[in-house]
N, C-alpha and C positions, 0 to 999 in steps of 0.2 A: 573304270575307277576315273574319278575325275576332281580336279582341284575345283571349289566354286569359294569364292572368293565375297566377305562380308568385311564393311565395318563395323567395331565392336560394337555401335549405337541398333545396330537390325539385327541383331542375333535373333530376334524372333521369326525372322523370315527365313531359318535354316530347317531345310527337311527334317522330317522324321525317320528317316532311314537309319539302318544299320553303317556306321562307317567310323573314318580318323577325323581329328581336327587337329590343325596346328594353330598357335597363336603366336603372333607375326610381332613386335615392338615398331615404332614410327621408321628405324631405319633397315627394315625390313630382313633382322634377324629372328630367327626362330628363336619363341621364347619355350615352347612347352608340344607337346606331342600326347596326344591321349587319344582312347578309343572310345566308345558306346553304341550300348543299342537301339539308343535313338539319340540321334544329335542334337538338335533341337532342344529337348528337355535336359540333356548334361550340359550342354555350354550357357544355359539360360539360368544353370541351377550356382553359376560362377558368380552372376551380375543380380541375380535376385534377391538372392540370400546374404547375410552378412556373416560373414566368415571371423572365427576367432584365429584362425589358422595365418599367424604373420606372413609367411611364406606366400599362401596363397592370396591374402589381398595384394601383396608387395605383387605377387603375378600380375592380377588384374589390371591395376595399375598403370601397369605399363603396355597393356595389350592395344593396338593400334589398328590392326585388322585381324580378319579369323579366315582360315582354306579349310573346306570340308573334303574330304573323298569318299566317295560313296562305292561303299560294297555289298556284296547279297547278305553278308551273314555276320553274328558278329564273333563268330571262328575264326574269321577271314579279316578280320579288323584288328583280333588279337594279333593275328600273324604281319599285316601289315603295319601295324604299330612298331614292333620287334623292327622291322627293316629301318624304319623311318627313323626311328631313335638311334639307333647302329650307324647311320648313314650321317645324320645333323648333328647329333650330340648335345640335343638343347641343354642349356644352363638349369632349367627347371624340374629335368628328370634326375631321377634319383635311380630309376630300375631300368631292367633290360640297357644299360649301358657298356654292358660287357661284348669280349666276342663270340660268347655261347649262342650256337645255335640249338634249333628244338630236335629233339634225338630221332633217329628214324631207326630201321630192322633192315636189315644187311642180310640177304641169302647170298654166301659167297658163291663163284664160281669154280670151286674146288669138283675133285671126281667125288666126293663124299660130302656135298656140302654144308658148312655149316649157318647156323641162324644166331645173330648177336643184336645189339643196338652199339649204335653208334653217334658220333655229332659230325664225324670227319666225312666228307662226299666224295668217293670216287670212282669213278663209274665201271674203269679196269679192275675194281674187284668183286663185283657182283649185281644185284637188284636190288634196292633200296625201296622199302615200303615206308611211307609214312608224309612229314614230319607228326609227331605226338608232342601236342602239348600240353598234357600228362605225362610224367615220369612213372606217374603211381599206374595207368593206365596203360601203358605201354609195355612195365614188367608183367604187368596182370597177364597181356597176350601172350608174351614170351613163355612166363611159368604154365601157362594153360597149354603151350603149342610142346611143353618137354613134358608135361601130362600126359597128353594124346600120343606122343611119339616119341620114340626112341634115338633122339638126335644125340651127336658126337658134340663135345666142348674143346678138343683136346687139338693141338694144333699140328698134329702130324702131318707129313707127306704122305696122303693114301696112295701112291702110283700102283699099278699093277703087280711090278718089279720089288717094291719095296717090303709089299705084304706076302710076296711070294718068298722073299727071304730074311723073315720073319724076326724083321729088324724091330719090331715095336711088340711091347708085353702088355698084356689088359692092367688098366689102371682101376681105380678105386669105382669109380661112375661104372664098371660094367660089373661088379659087385654088390653095385647097391642098385641095379636094376634100370638105371638112367639111360642104357647103351648097351646094343648087341656084340658089341667087339666087330666091328667091320676091319681094325687095325689087325688082326689074324685071321681075317675071313672067315667069321663067325658069321656075318651077315652078308647077305648078296648086293652087289652093287645095284640091281633091279629095283629088291625090294625095298633098299635104303631111297634110292629116287624116285620109290610111288610114294614114299611118308614124305618127303620133302615136297614133293609136288600138290598133296594135299595141305599143307602147311603153307604153301604158297596160296592153295583157294581161300584158304582163312582169311591170310592177311590180305587178300584184293577184298574181300567182301563177299566172299562166295560160300556161304555156311550154311545154305538149304541142307545141304546131305548132312553134316554134321550134327546141326540142331534137332534133324529128325530123328535121327541116332540118340541124342541127347536124350529129346523127349520120348521116345521108346523107353532108354534104359530109367527115367525118371519113374513112369506111370509104372513099368514091371515093378522098379523095388517098394514105388506106394504100394499096390496089391499084394505085395509080401510082408509089407508093415515096418519094412525096414527104412524107415521115414530119415534116418543119417545119411544113409546113402541116397535118396531121393533127393533131400536139400544139396549133397554134393552136384549132384548133377543140376539142379535148379541156377546153384550158382556159378556153372559154368555156362548157360545158358545166358545168364545177365553177363559174362565178359565176354561172349561172342559178339553181345548189342554193342556191346562201348568199344567194337575195334575200329580198328583206324576210319577216319572222316579224312577225304582228300581234300586237298585246298589248294584253290584258283590260285594263292597270293604265293605261295611255296610251295613250288613241286618240281622235281628233281628231274622228271623226264620232260620237260617241257622248258627249255635251256634258253638259249640267244632267239630271240623272235622279236616279232613289232604285231600290235594288234592294233586294227581300225574297225569304228562301227558306224556307220553312215545312215543319218535319215534327212527327208526332204519336207519342206513344209513351207508352202506359200513360196514358191519359185525359190527359198534359200535352203542353203545344207549346211547341216550340223557334224560334223565328224569328230568323232572322240579317237585319241591317238594314244597307246602306250608300250612302252618299251621293255620288256623285260629281258633281265640278265640274272645268268647264272639261277633260272628258275624262280628269280624275283623282280615284284613290278617296280619298276625304277622312277622310273617316269610317265605323267598321265596329263592329256590336257585335249579340252575340247577348243574347236574355233567355227565359226561361222562363217559360211563362205555366201556372198552375194553373187548370184549369177545373172546372165542375160536369158533372156526367152530363148526356150528349148537346148539349152546347154544340160548334156545329159549328166549321169552320176560317175559316169565312166573318166568323161574329159575333166570332171571336177577333182577327180581320185589322182589322175595321173600326172596334176602339176601340185596338187596339195601334200600328198605320202614323202614324196621327195624332198619338198621344201620342210618338212618336219625332223623327215630324218637327217637332214644337213643341219638344223637347229638343235637336236640333240645327238647329234654326233652320232646316229645308227648306222653301224657297217651290217645291220640284219639283213641277210639275203631270203628270209621267209618272212612271209605279211599275212597273219589271218585277217581275212575281213570276210564281211556278210553282203558283198557286192563285189562279182566276177570283173575283173579289169588286168588289161597288159598293161604291164609297168618295163619301161625301158631297162635295158643293162640285163644286170643276169637277177635281178632280186625277181622272186616269186610270190604269187599271192594265191594263196587257198581259201576256200569256202569252206570249212566242217562243216560235216553231216551231223555228226555224234561225238559223244566223249569231252575231255575237259577241254580241247582247245574250244570245240563249238562253245561250251561255256562261257568261255573268256569272252568271244566276242558277242555273245547275248549281253553280257556286263557292260562290255565297251557302248553297244548301242543301247542299254539304258541309262547308262551316264550321258549321252549324246542327247536321249530323250528330256533326263532332268535338266540339262544346261538349256535346252530347248523351254523348256517352262518356265524357268527362272529369268531366262533372258527376257521371254515379253512381257513377263510379271515387272521386270525391273523397268522397260520401257513404260510402261503404264502406272508408273510409279507406285506398283502395289506395297501396300501395307498391308499388314491384316486388319479386319474390320473394329476389333478393338483397340489396336494401335490406333486408327484413324479416330474412333470416339473419341478417347483419351486425349488425342492435337485438338479435337474440336473444341473439348468439355474447355479443354487451354486457352484457349482461344475466345471461346464465349465469354467465360468468367472472367478476362482477364489476366489470368495468375504468371506467374512468374516461372513456374516448372512445371510438367504434365505430372496430373495428378495419379499416377501409379497406386498410391496408397492413400484410401478413402475410410472415414467410418462416419457411420452415420447415427442421429440418437431419436427415439422416442419412446412416451410416457403412455400409460396405460392403466385406468382404475373404472370404478362404477361408485361415483357418488363419494369418491374418497377410501372407498374400503379397498386395500388389498393394495395398494398402489407400488405399481414395477414400472423399470426400465428395462430400454434393450439399446444396446450397441453390435451395430451389424457391421463389419469390415469388409471393403472391397480391396484386390490389391489385381494390379492387372488387370481391371474392369470385370474382374471374377470374383466372386462369392468367394471368403477365405473361413468356411467354419470354423473350422478352430482357433480361429479370434474372435468369433462370438461372445460376447459380455451378457451378464443378467443382473439386474440391480435392483434390490430391495431397498426401499424407501425410508431411510432411517431417522431423518431430520425433520420431515414435513408431517404437518397434521391436517387432514383434511383434503378435499378436493384443489389443490394449489398444484398447477401443472408448471407455471413459470418455477416456483423454488425448488421442485421435483428435480427442473433440468439442470437447473444450476448444482443442485446435489452432485447427481451423477457424470456429469460434465465436468466440476473438480474432482472427483474421485477417481476419473479415470485416466484422467492426465498428473496429476499427481501422483499416481502408483507408477505413470510411466516415467515418470522425471526422477521419481525415487530409484525405479529400476535402470536408467540410463537407459534404456530403448529406445529407438526413431519416433518420433512425433508422425504425425500422417501427413499427407501432404492436401488434405481437405479435409474439414468437418462439414456435414451438413445436420442440420436441424429441424427434423418436421414439425414443421409449425410456422406462424408468420413473425411479428417484430417481436413478440413478447417472448417466445420461447425465445428466440433467437439473441433478444438485450440479456437473457439472465444465462445464457452459454456464454456470452460476450464476459459480462462479471464474473464469470468462474475462473474466465482466460488472464483477467485483469488481475485477479488477486493471486493467478500462480506466475505472474510475470511475463506470461508468453505470446499475451494478444500483440498481434501485428503481426509476429512471425510465424503464426499459427492461420491460414485464412479460414474462414469461417461462412456459411450462408444459411438463411434457412428458406423453406418451400413451404409455402400457404397452399390448402389443396383445393378451394374453392377456384382459384384460375389458374391455377399451376405455376405463380411468377414467382421470381426467385428475388431475397433481401437480402441485403449487405447490411451490413451494423453501422447506423449512425446515419442512415440515407434513407430519406421517407418513401423515393419513388422507387417502384420493386422493378426489378430485367424482366421483359418477357421474351424467353428463347421460343423459337418456332416448333410447334407441337408435333411437326414433320422431323425435326432435329435429332441424329442419335444422341446425342450430349443430354439431350431433356432425357429420353427414353432412362438411360443412365441413370439419372438422378431418381425420377421416376420409381425405376426398381431397387434402388436403397431404400428409397423411402417406406416402398411397399413393403419389402424383406425386412426390414427394421419394423414396421407395425405388425406384420405375421406374428416375428419373434414374440416381442412385448404381448400382443395379444393371447397367444399360444401360453405363454408364462404366468400369465395373470390368470387365464383359466384353471390352469394347473392349479396354483395355489389358493385359487376361490373352491375349486371343486374337493381340495383336501382338507380345506379348513370346513368345507361344510360337509365334508364325510367322517370326518374327526368329531364334531359338535353333534351330531344326531345320532351313529352309532355307535358312538362309546359309551351311551346311555346302556345300552342294551346287554344284560349280562349273559355271555357265553356267547358273543359275537365278536372273535380275534382278530389281529391285522390282517391274516390270509385270507379271511374270510370276508374283512371289508375289502380285501383287493380285489377278490374275483367277485365280486357284486359290483363293484366300480368299473371292472373290464368289462362288464356285461351290459352294464345301465349307463354307465360314463356320467351319470347324476344321480344326488338324494332323490330330487323330484320324480326321475323313474323308477327308482328301486320303488317308490310309497305307492307307484301305480303299477304294480307288478302283483300279478296274480300270484295265489297261492302256489298253483302247479307251474308255474313257471318258474317263480323263486327253486321250487323243490329240485325241477332239473338243474339248477345252477349252483346250490348248495347243500343241496340235501333236506330231507323231512321235517329234524328237528329243529335245525338252524333257522328253516324258512318259518316255520310257525312260532317262532321266539319274535320275528321280526314282524311277521304278519298282528300277531297278538299287542306286540308292543305298540307299533302303530294306531293302531285300532282302538286301544284304550287312550292312546294321545287325543286321537279326534274323536272318543268322547261315544 
């Protein structure tokens, strides 16, 4: 469990692990606590999407830095989030602020134990199993146990003397068949305790024997065609699968203790420290210790652990660790081999490893490859802002026929295919690439302005000065030229043109920024060509095959899927056509083209 701190601008370097994140303002106050299965994706969503929620927008505007805590699973993240919200009471959290905790199942210490759910933990009462994040699942477990075993629900003190004196009378539960009447001595204590022990085994997850019995009963009922009974046993099996999953974050059996995980790298030590109170992790920190040559892990831990305990005011006498070490005073260091304590130590080591990785990447000034590329592009093109949203345009036609255009969109250096757009040229006749470019750029940004949608950080035009000037005219007419950077890329020498600048800009062929522009240009070209081919093929298919009586839409689609073009359909043999569309329709097509060709 570890707090990793990031500035709000560097959220893309956050790991993809499950965990909990905390947003802080500039004064160091916690604004919000949340959980995520994937921390990077969840936190990025706050910054990369324009939220219509005023509260979220206000929250993002106040974020100064972010801290994340790595855990093993999304389940653990949910429980840790609950603890942190209750402890810190962030003002942007509206859920989980109450004092309620997750419920557990209690098996009491009575002579005839009871089994029921509770949110209060008092170890003197008996043994607790849980907690459960789903009350419905917990109630299903209790219901299953009550159906399997005859467990009493009364509050009678069933001592031997009270039963012998006949102080109690049979209640309704006995007459309903839910209890065997231990209050009047109708059930032996040994039989009752044996059933409770079986119920304990189920709560511990030792359900192999019970599952075998259910499977046998289900198969037997199915063989007898008693499908309702078989379904009942099937549902019981499904309930068994939902039984308690122990948590490393909230576990009443692990009370006040400290956990330390240590790793070594290049002579330095990375030590993760966790403080556990009342079964919950309250504090977590990882430190880096630079040591002299030859200093042992034990000697490092002997001064680091006491210092961390003093820092976080820990009076715990038990320390779980992955390294054997002798500490002064009454503190005992335990190296667990199995169980939940071992899992806690493994988790501590995992956080130490992640801290080391993040530390080294920070020293190297590591930023993601895409982030570096975008920063390089900003520098090469002398842009005011990092171009996180880029749009690129291209035209496609053959001698003026079927003119189309495309726009592809890259966000954060990656294709955003949901934002791709196709354009049929409406106002231009003949092969006029310049006018076509002006039309599609005008239509695109007139729509965005009308919808109040954000404009891109950079517009790229596939072509030289002619296409660039056409795009610039469209932006001028819309009144956004100057506020929207636009460039053109010419294919011959891959030079970059700026509006009204006769001299092109040459970016190094090895530059990642040029490769990104080329990727944009090639993707726009591919998208335009594909759209043009589809349109041309459909037109060709329609003009020829529509003249053949007896050939319908589905037959044309089948032919096009198999042969891709009308030319290939003409060249296909009669035998091949029969395999695709059958003999009667194949004969219609071969006779039509034979007659047409004279």
